PDB file of N, CA, C, O and CB in Angstrom:
ATOM      1  N   MET A   1       0.835  -1.187   0.000  1.00  0.00           N
ATOM      2  CA  MET A   1       0.000   0.000   0.000  1.00  0.00           C
ATOM      3  C   MET A   1       0.881   1.251   0.000  1.00  0.00           C
ATOM      4  O   MET A   1       0.534   2.264  -0.608  1.00  0.00           O
ATOM      5  CB  MET A   1      -0.951  -0.002   1.218  1.00  0.00           C
ATOM      6  N   LEU A   2       2.001   1.171   0.675  1.00  0.00           N
ATOM      7  CA  LEU A   2       2.905   2.316   0.674  1.00  0.00           C
ATOM      8  C   LEU A   2       3.450   2.577  -0.725  1.00  0.00           C
ATOM      9  O   LEU A   2       3.726   3.720  -1.090  1.00  0.00           O
ATOM     10  CB  LEU A   2       4.057   2.090   1.656  1.00  0.00           C
ATOM     11  N   GLN A   3       3.602   1.510  -1.506  1.00  0.00           N
ATOM     12  CA  GLN A   3       4.080   1.676  -2.876  1.00  0.00           C
ATOM     13  C   GLN A   3       3.089   2.482  -3.708  1.00  0.00           C
ATOM     14  O   GLN A   3       3.491   3.295  -4.541  1.00  0.00           O
ATOM     15  CB  GLN A   3       4.323   0.311  -3.525  1.00  0.00           C
ATOM     16  N   TYR A   4       1.784   2.256  -3.482  1.00  0.00           N
ATOM     17  CA  TYR A   4       0.773   3.026  -4.211  1.00  0.00           C
ATOM     18  C   TYR A   4       0.814   4.497  -3.815  1.00  0.00           C
ATOM     19  O   TYR A   4       0.653   5.379  -4.659  1.00  0.00           O
ATOM     20  CB  TYR A   4      -0.626   2.451  -3.954  1.00  0.00           C
ATOM     21  N   ALA A   5       1.031   4.758  -2.529  1.00  0.00           N
ATOM     22  CA  ALA A   5       1.122   6.147  -2.081  1.00  0.00           C
ATOM     23  C   ALA A   5       2.314   6.843  -2.732  1.00  0.00           C
ATOM     24  O   ALA A   5       2.209   7.985  -3.178  1.00  0.00           O
ATOM     25  CB  ALA A   5       1.238   6.214  -0.545  1.00  0.00           C
ATOM     26  N   LEU A   6       3.442   6.148  -2.783  1.00  0.00           N
ATOM     27  CA  LEU A   6       4.619   6.731  -3.422  1.00  0.00           C
ATOM     28  C   LEU A   6       4.418   6.893  -4.925  1.00  0.00           C
ATOM     29  O   LEU A   6       4.881   7.871  -5.512  1.00  0.00           O
ATOM     30  CB  LEU A   6       5.848   5.869  -3.152  1.00  0.00           C
ATOM     31  N   LEU A   7       3.731   5.941  -5.549  1.00  0.00           N
ATOM     32  CA  LEU A   7       3.441   6.050  -6.982  1.00  0.00           C
ATOM     33  C   LEU A   7       2.590   7.283  -7.282  1.00  0.00           C
ATOM     34  O   LEU A   7       2.887   8.038  -8.208  1.00  0.00           O
ATOM     35  CB  LEU A   7       2.726   4.785  -7.478  1.00  0.00           C
ATOM     36  N   PHE A   8       1.534   7.483  -6.496  1.00  0.00           N
ATOM     37  CA  PHE A   8       0.682   8.648  -6.725  1.00  0.00           C
ATOM     38  C   PHE A   8       1.412   9.943  -6.388  1.00  0.00           C
ATOM     39  O   PHE A   8       1.136  10.981  -6.989  1.00  0.00           O
ATOM     40  CB  PHE A   8      -0.599   8.541  -5.898  1.00  0.00           C
ATOM     41  N   LEU A   9       2.341   9.893  -5.434  1.00  0.00           N
ATOM     42  CA  LEU A   9       3.145  11.079  -5.141  1.00  0.00           C
ATOM     43  C   LEU A   9       4.015  11.443  -6.331  1.00  0.00           C
ATOM     44  O   LEU A   9       4.126  12.618  -6.681  1.00  0.00           O
ATOM     45  CB  LEU A   9       4.015  10.849  -3.900  1.00  0.00           C
ATOM     46  N   VAL A  10       4.629  10.456  -6.952  1.00  0.00           N
ATOM     47  CA  VAL A  10       5.462  10.708  -8.133  1.00  0.00           C
ATOM     48  C   VAL A  10       4.609  11.225  -9.284  1.00  0.00           C
ATOM     49  O   VAL A  10       5.017  12.144  -9.994  1.00  0.00           O
ATOM     50  CB  VAL A  10       6.209   9.426  -8.559  1.00  0.00           C
ATOM     51  N   ILE A  11       3.428  10.642  -9.473  1.00  0.00           N
ATOM     52  CA  ILE A  11       2.520  11.119 -10.521  1.00  0.00           C
ATOM     53  C   ILE A  11       2.128  12.563 -10.264  1.00  0.00           C
ATOM     54  O   ILE A  11       2.061  13.366 -11.195  1.00  0.00           O
ATOM     55  CB  ILE A  11       1.262  10.233 -10.600  1.00  0.00           C
ATOM     56  N   ALA A  12       1.869  12.899  -9.005  1.00  0.00           N
ATOM     57  CA  ALA A  12       1.491  14.274  -8.670  1.00  0.00           C
ATOM     58  C   ALA A  12       2.634  15.244  -8.947  1.00  0.00           C
ATOM     59  O   ALA A  12       2.410  16.347  -9.446  1.00  0.00           O
ATOM     60  CB  ALA A  12       1.069  14.368  -7.202  1.00  0.00           C
ATOM     61  N   ILE A  13       3.848  14.836  -8.625  1.00  0.00           N
ATOM     62  CA  ILE A  13       5.001  15.725  -8.861  1.00  0.00           C
ATOM     63  C   ILE A  13       5.225  15.927 -10.357  1.00  0.00           C
ATOM     64  O   ILE A  13       5.448  17.051 -10.805  1.00  0.00           O
ATOM     65  CB  ILE A  13       6.281  15.147  -8.207  1.00  0.00           C
ATOM     66  N   VAL A  14       5.165  14.841 -11.130  1.00  0.00           N
ATOM     67  CA  VAL A  14       5.359  14.953 -12.580  1.00  0.00           C
ATOM     68  C   VAL A  14       4.251  15.794 -13.205  1.00  0.00           C
ATOM     69  O   VAL A  14       4.521  16.645 -14.053  1.00  0.00           O
ATOM     70  CB  VAL A  14       5.398  13.557 -13.234  1.00  0.00           C
ATOM     71  N   ALA A  15       3.013  15.562 -12.794  1.00  0.00           N
ATOM     72  CA  ALA A  15       1.899  16.333 -13.350  1.00  0.00           C
ATOM     73  C   ALA A  15       2.003  17.802 -12.950  1.00  0.00           C
ATOM     74  O   ALA A  15       1.660  18.686 -13.736  1.00  0.00           O
ATOM     75  CB  ALA A  15       0.555  15.750 -12.881  1.00  0.00           C
ATOM     76  N   GLY A  16       2.469  18.064 -11.745  1.00  0.00           N
ATOM     77  CA  GLY A  16       2.646  19.448 -11.308  1.00  0.00           C
ATOM     78  C   GLY A  16       3.712  20.168 -12.112  1.00  0.00           C
ATOM     79  O   GLY A  16       3.551  21.337 -12.462  1.00  0.00           O
ATOM     80  N   VAL A  17       4.806  19.468 -12.407  1.00  0.00           N
ATOM     81  CA  VAL A  17       5.884  20.056 -13.206  1.00  0.00           C
ATOM     82  C   VAL A  17       5.409  20.340 -14.626  1.00  0.00           C
ATOM     83  O   VAL A  17       5.783  21.351 -15.221  1.00  0.00           O
ATOM     84  CB  VAL A  17       7.107  19.125 -13.233  1.00  0.00           C
ATOM     85  N   LEU A  18       4.585  19.446 -15.168  1.00  0.00           N
ATOM     86  CA  LEU A  18       4.104  19.626 -16.531  1.00  0.00           C
ATOM     87  C   LEU A  18       2.930  20.606 -16.620  1.00  0.00           C
ATOM     88  O   LEU A  18       2.513  20.973 -17.719  1.00  0.00           O
ATOM     89  CB  LEU A  18       3.696  18.291 -17.105  1.00  0.00           C
ATOM     90  N   GLY A  19       2.402  21.028 -15.483  1.00  0.00           N
ATOM     91  CA  GLY A  19       1.352  22.034 -15.495  1.00  0.00           C
ATOM     92  C   GLY A  19      -0.061  21.498 -15.473  1.00  0.00           C
ATOM     93  O   GLY A  19      -1.003  22.255 -15.707  1.00  0.00           O
ATOM     94  N   PHE A  20      -0.237  20.243 -15.203  1.00  0.00           N
ATOM     95  CA  PHE A  20      -1.581  19.668 -15.106  1.00  0.00           C
ATOM     96  C   PHE A  20      -2.048  19.777 -13.656  1.00  0.00           C
ATOM     97  O   PHE A  20      -1.877  18.843 -12.872  1.00  0.00           O
ATOM     98  CB  PHE A  20      -1.600  18.175 -15.593  1.00  0.00           C
ATOM     99  N   GLY A  21      -2.625  20.896 -13.312  1.00  0.00           N
ATOM    100  CA  GLY A  21      -2.998  21.160 -11.919  1.00  0.00           C
ATOM    101  C   GLY A  21      -4.058  20.226 -11.371  1.00  0.00           C
ATOM    102  O   GLY A  21      -3.957  19.776 -10.230  1.00  0.00           O
ATOM    103  N   GLY A  22      -5.069  19.931 -12.164  1.00  0.00           N
ATOM    104  CA  GLY A  22      -6.151  19.066 -11.684  1.00  0.00           C
ATOM    105  C   GLY A  22      -5.686  17.647 -11.428  1.00  0.00           C
ATOM    106  O   GLY A  22      -6.036  17.036 -10.418  1.00  0.00           O
ATOM    107  N   ILE A  23      -4.892  17.130 -12.356  1.00  0.00           N
ATOM    108  CA  ILE A  23      -4.369  15.770 -12.200  1.00  0.00           C
ATOM    109  C   ILE A  23      -3.409  15.714 -11.023  1.00  0.00           C
ATOM    110  O   ILE A  23      -3.427  14.754 -10.251  1.00  0.00           O
ATOM    111  CB  ILE A  23      -3.663  15.299 -13.492  1.00  0.00           C
ATOM    112  N   ALA A  24      -2.575  16.731 -10.880  1.00  0.00           N
ATOM    113  CA  ALA A  24      -1.607  16.752  -9.783  1.00  0.00           C
ATOM    114  C   ALA A  24      -2.327  16.816  -8.438  1.00  0.00           C
ATOM    115  O   ALA A  24      -1.928  16.150  -7.484  1.00  0.00           O
ATOM    116  CB  ALA A  24      -0.644  17.947  -9.931  1.00  0.00           C
ATOM    117  N   GLY A  25      -3.382  17.615  -8.365  1.00  0.00           N
ATOM    118  CA  GLY A  25      -4.134  17.718  -7.115  1.00  0.00           C
ATOM    119  C   GLY A  25      -4.823  16.422  -6.750  1.00  0.00           C
ATOM    120  O   GLY A  25      -4.837  16.024  -5.585  1.00  0.00           O
ATOM    121  N   THR A  26      -5.394  15.764  -7.741  1.00  0.00           N
ATOM    122  CA  THR A  26      -6.073  14.493  -7.497  1.00  0.00           C
ATOM    123  C   THR A  26      -5.082  13.418  -7.068  1.00  0.00           C
ATOM    124  O   THR A  26      -5.326  12.700  -6.098  1.00  0.00           O
ATOM    125  CB  THR A  26      -6.830  14.042  -8.750  1.00  0.00           C
ATOM    126  N   ALA A  27      -3.968  13.303  -7.783  1.00  0.00           N
ATOM    127  CA  ALA A  27      -2.967  12.297  -7.437  1.00  0.00           C
ATOM    128  C   ALA A  27      -2.358  12.576  -6.067  1.00  0.00           C
ATOM    129  O   ALA A  27      -2.073  11.648  -5.311  1.00  0.00           O
ATOM    130  CB  ALA A  27      -1.868  12.252  -8.500  1.00  0.00           C
ATOM    131  N   SER A  28      -2.162  13.835  -5.753  1.00  0.00           N
ATOM    132  CA  SER A  28      -1.638  14.197  -4.443  1.00  0.00           C
ATOM    133  C   SER A  28      -2.627  13.838  -3.333  1.00  0.00           C
ATOM    134  O   SER A  28      -2.227  13.356  -2.274  1.00  0.00           O
ATOM    135  CB  SER A  28      -1.313  15.690  -4.398  1.00  0.00           C
ATOM    136  N   GLY A  29      -3.896  14.070  -3.573  1.00  0.00           N
ATOM    137  CA  GLY A  29      -4.921  13.712  -2.587  1.00  0.00           C
ATOM    138  C   GLY A  29      -4.997  12.212  -2.352  1.00  0.00           C
ATOM    139  O   GLY A  29      -5.133  11.759  -1.215  1.00  0.00           O
ATOM    140  N   ILE A  30      -4.907  11.440  -3.438  1.00  0.00           N
ATOM    141  CA  ILE A  30      -4.933   9.979  -3.306  1.00  0.00           C
ATOM    142  C   ILE A  30      -3.698   9.501  -2.549  1.00  0.00           C
ATOM    143  O   ILE A  30      -3.800   8.629  -1.687  1.00  0.00           O
ATOM    144  CB  ILE A  30      -5.008   9.300  -4.699  1.00  0.00           C
ATOM    145  N   ALA A  31      -2.538  10.062  -2.862  1.00  0.00           N
ATOM    146  CA  ALA A  31      -1.304   9.679  -2.170  1.00  0.00           C
ATOM    147  C   ALA A  31      -1.397  10.002  -0.685  1.00  0.00           C
ATOM    148  O   ALA A  31      -0.933   9.229   0.153  1.00  0.00           O
ATOM    149  CB  ALA A  31      -0.091  10.393  -2.792  1.00  0.00           C
ATOM    150  N   GLN A  32      -1.993  11.134  -0.363  1.00  0.00           N
ATOM    151  CA  GLN A  32      -2.122  11.519   1.043  1.00  0.00           C
ATOM    152  C   GLN A  32      -3.059  10.574   1.788  1.00  0.00           C
ATOM    153  O   GLN A  32      -2.766  10.175   2.914  1.00  0.00           O
ATOM    154  CB  GLN A  32      -2.629  12.962   1.157  1.00  0.00           C
ATOM    155  N   ILE A  33      -4.172  10.217   1.177  1.00  0.00           N
ATOM    156  CA  ILE A  33      -5.119   9.293   1.800  1.00  0.00           C
ATOM    157  C   ILE A  33      -4.466   7.931   2.016  1.00  0.00           C
ATOM    158  O   ILE A  33      -4.601   7.345   3.091  1.00  0.00           O
ATOM    159  CB  ILE A  33      -6.388   9.148   0.934  1.00  0.00           C
ATOM    160  N   LEU A  34      -3.757   7.421   1.004  1.00  0.00           N
ATOM    161  CA  LEU A  34      -3.102   6.123   1.132  1.00  0.00           C
ATOM    162  C   LEU A  34      -2.003   6.151   2.190  1.00  0.00           C
ATOM    163  O   LEU A  34      -1.820   5.173   2.915  1.00  0.00           O
ATOM    164  CB  LEU A  34      -2.522   5.693  -0.210  1.00  0.00           C
ATOM    165  N   PHE A  35      -1.280   7.247   2.285  1.00  0.00           N
ATOM    166  CA  PHE A  35      -0.226   7.356   3.292  1.00  0.00           C
ATOM    167  C   PHE A  35      -0.812   7.306   4.690  1.00  0.00           C
ATOM    168  O   PHE A  35      -0.306   6.577   5.543  1.00  0.00           O
ATOM    169  CB  PHE A  35       0.571   8.648   3.101  1.00  0.00           C
ATOM    170  N   PHE A  36      -1.868   8.066   4.942  1.00  0.00           N
ATOM    171  CA  PHE A  36      -2.453   8.064   6.287  1.00  0.00           C
ATOM    172  C   PHE A  36      -3.133   6.738   6.602  1.00  0.00           C
ATOM    173  O   PHE A  36      -3.149   6.314   7.758  1.00  0.00           O
ATOM    174  CB  PHE A  36      -3.456   9.205   6.428  1.00  0.00           C
ATOM    175  N   LEU A  37      -3.691   6.080   5.597  1.00  0.00           N
ATOM    176  CA  LEU A  37      -4.257   4.757   5.799  1.00  0.00           C
ATOM    177  C   LEU A  37      -3.157   3.767   6.176  1.00  0.00           C
ATOM    178  O   LEU A  37      -3.338   2.956   7.085  1.00  0.00           O
ATOM    179  CB  LEU A  37      -5.000   4.287   4.536  1.00  0.00           C
ATOM    180  N   PHE A  38      -2.024   3.827   5.487  1.00  0.00           N
ATOM    181  CA  PHE A  38      -0.884   2.985   5.817  1.00  0.00           C
ATOM    182  C   PHE A  38      -0.375   3.277   7.218  1.00  0.00           C
ATOM    183  O   PHE A  38      -0.037   2.357   7.963  1.00  0.00           O
ATOM    184  CB  PHE A  38       0.232   3.183   4.805  1.00  0.00           C
ATOM    185  N   LEU A  39      -0.321   4.540   7.577  1.00  0.00           N
ATOM    186  CA  LEU A  39       0.130   4.925   8.910  1.00  0.00           C
ATOM    187  C   LEU A  39      -0.808   4.392   9.983  1.00  0.00           C
ATOM    188  O   LEU A  39      -0.347   3.940  11.031  1.00  0.00           O
ATOM    189  CB  LEU A  39       0.239   6.443   9.017  1.00  0.00           C
ATOM    190  N   ALA A  40      -2.113   4.436   9.744  1.00  0.00           N
ATOM    191  CA  ALA A  40      -3.083   3.900  10.701  1.00  0.00           C
ATOM    192  C   ALA A  40      -2.913   2.390  10.858  1.00  0.00           C
ATOM    193  O   ALA A  40      -2.977   1.874  11.974  1.00  0.00           O
ATOM    194  CB  ALA A  40      -4.519   4.228  10.252  1.00  0.00           C
ATOM    195  N   PHE A  41      -2.696   1.677   9.746  1.00  0.00           N
ATOM    196  CA  PHE A  41      -2.472   0.228   9.823  1.00  0.00           C
ATOM    197  C   PHE A  41      -1.191  -0.083  10.589  1.00  0.00           C
ATOM    198  O   PHE A  41      -1.139  -1.068  11.325  1.00  0.00           O
ATOM    199  CB  PHE A  41      -2.404  -0.385   8.411  1.00  0.00           C
ATOM    200  N   LEU A  42      -0.167   0.735  10.429  1.00  0.00           N
ATOM    201  CA  LEU A  42       1.071   0.541  11.155  1.00  0.00           C
ATOM    202  C   LEU A  42       0.853   0.679  12.660  1.00  0.00           C
ATOM    203  O   LEU A  42       1.313  -0.159  13.436  1.00  0.00           O
ATOM    204  CB  LEU A  42       2.121   1.535  10.678  1.00  0.00           C
ATOM    205  N   VAL A  43       0.161   1.725  13.068  1.00  0.00           N
ATOM    206  CA  VAL A  43      -0.104   1.949  14.497  1.00  0.00           C
ATOM    207  C   VAL A  43      -0.943   0.814  15.073  1.00  0.00           C
ATOM    208  O   VAL A  43      -0.670   0.338  16.175  1.00  0.00           O
ATOM    209  CB  VAL A  43      -0.821   3.300  14.713  1.00  0.00           C
ATOM    210  N   ILE A  44      -1.959   0.379  14.338  1.00  0.00           N
ATOM    211  CA  ILE A  44      -2.810  -0.715  14.806  1.00  0.00           C
ATOM    212  C   ILE A  44      -2.001  -2.001  14.962  1.00  0.00           C
ATOM    213  O   ILE A  44      -2.152  -2.712  15.955  1.00  0.00           O
ATOM    214  CB  ILE A  44      -3.984  -0.938  13.834  1.00  0.00           C
ATOM    215  N   SER A  45      -1.147  -2.300  13.990  1.00  0.00           N
ATOM    216  CA  SER A  45      -0.353  -3.527  14.083  1.00  0.00           C
ATOM    217  C   SER A  45       0.665  -3.449  15.215  1.00  0.00           C
ATOM    218  O   SER A  45       0.952  -4.467  15.846  1.00  0.00           O
ATOM    219  CB  SER A  45       0.363  -3.797  12.759  1.00  0.00           C
ATOM    220  N   LEU A  46       1.216  -2.271  15.489  1.00  0.00           N
ATOM    221  CA  LEU A  46       2.130  -2.126  16.622  1.00  0.00           C
ATOM    222  C   LEU A  46       1.412  -2.336  17.947  1.00  0.00           C
ATOM    223  O   LEU A  46       1.944  -2.985  18.848  1.00  0.00           O
ATOM    224  CB  LEU A  46       2.786  -0.751  16.601  1.00  0.00           C
ATOM    225  N   ILE A  47       0.225  -1.799  18.067  1.00  0.00           N
ATOM    226  CA  ILE A  47      -0.546  -1.970  19.292  1.00  0.00           C
ATOM    227  C   ILE A  47      -0.918  -3.431  19.505  1.00  0.00           C
ATOM    228  O   ILE A  47      -0.804  -3.946  20.617  1.00  0.00           O
ATOM    229  CB  ILE A  47      -1.805  -1.107  19.253  1.00  0.00           C
ATOM    230  N   ILE A  48      -1.359  -4.096  18.453  1.00  0.00           N
ATOM    231  CA  ILE A  48      -1.712  -5.520  18.551  1.00  0.00           C
ATOM    232  C   ILE A  48      -0.467  -6.336  18.911  1.00  0.00           C
ATOM    233  O   ILE A  48      -0.552  -7.268  19.710  1.00  0.00           O
ATOM    234  CB  ILE A  48      -2.333  -6.034  17.211  1.00  0.00           C
ATOM    235  N   GLY A  49       0.676  -5.996  18.336  1.00  0.00           N
ATOM    236  CA  GLY A  49       1.918  -6.689  18.653  1.00  0.00           C
ATOM    237  C   GLY A  49       2.335  -6.514  20.104  1.00  0.00           C
ATOM    238  O   GLY A  49       2.854  -7.446  20.717  1.00  0.00           O
ATOM    239  N   LEU A  50       2.112  -5.328  20.657  1.00  0.00           N
ATOM    240  CA  LEU A  50       2.437  -5.098  22.068  1.00  0.00           C
ATOM    241  C   LEU A  50       1.534  -5.915  22.988  1.00  0.00           C
ATOM    242  O   LEU A  50       1.996  -6.449  23.996  1.00  0.00           O
ATOM    243  CB  LEU A  50       2.315  -3.609  22.406  1.00  0.00           C
ATOM    244  N   PHE A  51       0.257  -6.013  22.649  1.00  0.00           N
ATOM    245  CA  PHE A  51      -0.669  -6.781  23.472  1.00  0.00           C
ATOM    246  C   PHE A  51      -0.364  -8.274  23.397  1.00  0.00           C
ATOM    247  O   PHE A  51      -0.486  -8.980  24.398  1.00  0.00           O
ATOM    248  CB  PHE A  51      -2.108  -6.516  23.038  1.00  0.00           C
ATOM    249  N   ARG A  52       0.025  -8.756  22.237  1.00  0.00           N
ATOM    250  CA  ARG A  52       0.356 -10.183  22.093  1.00  0.00           C
ATOM    251  C   ARG A  52       1.636 -10.520  22.842  1.00  0.00           C
ATOM    252  O   ARG A  52       1.749 -11.597  23.428  1.00  0.00           O
ATOM    253  CB  ARG A  52       0.503 -10.559  20.608  1.00  0.00           C
ATOM    254  N   ARG A  53       2.594  -9.614  22.825  1.00  0.00           N
ATOM    255  CA  ARG A  53       3.862  -9.850  23.507  1.00  0.00           C
ATOM    256  C   ARG A  53       3.673  -9.840  25.022  1.00  0.00           C
ATOM    257  O   ARG A  53       4.344 -10.583  25.738  1.00  0.00           O
ATOM    258  CB  ARG A  53       4.897  -8.796  23.093  1.00  0.00           C
ATOM    259  N   ALA A  54       2.765  -9.004  25.508  1.00  0.00           N
ATOM    260  CA  ALA A  54       2.550  -8.876  26.953  1.00  0.00           C
ATOM    261  C   ALA A  54       1.876 -10.100  27.540  1.00  0.00           C
ATOM    262  O   ALA A  54       2.101 -10.429  28.705  1.00  0.00           O
ATOM    263  CB  ALA A  54       1.716  -7.648  27.252  1.00  0.00           C
ATOM    264  N   SER A  55       1.047 -10.787  26.749  1.00  0.00           N
ATOM    265  CA  SER A  55       0.308 -11.924  27.311  1.00  0.00           C
ATOM    266  C   SER A  55       0.937 -13.255  27.042  1.00  0.00           C
ATOM    267  O   SER A  55       0.409 -14.284  27.464  1.00  0.00           O
ATOM    268  CB  SER A  55      -1.065 -11.940  26.785  1.00  0.00           C
TER     269      SER A  55
END
């Protein structure tokens, strides 16, 4: 999932350089959503790992 976030980030940067504002904004928004979703999954898995280790 992190790979998709990085892919959309690269697409947003390339589209921004080429002047496609709408495409760059959309790709940037998708990359941001995927990044925060990945971050939430990371935190959840760390918490679950701590609870499993404690018991």
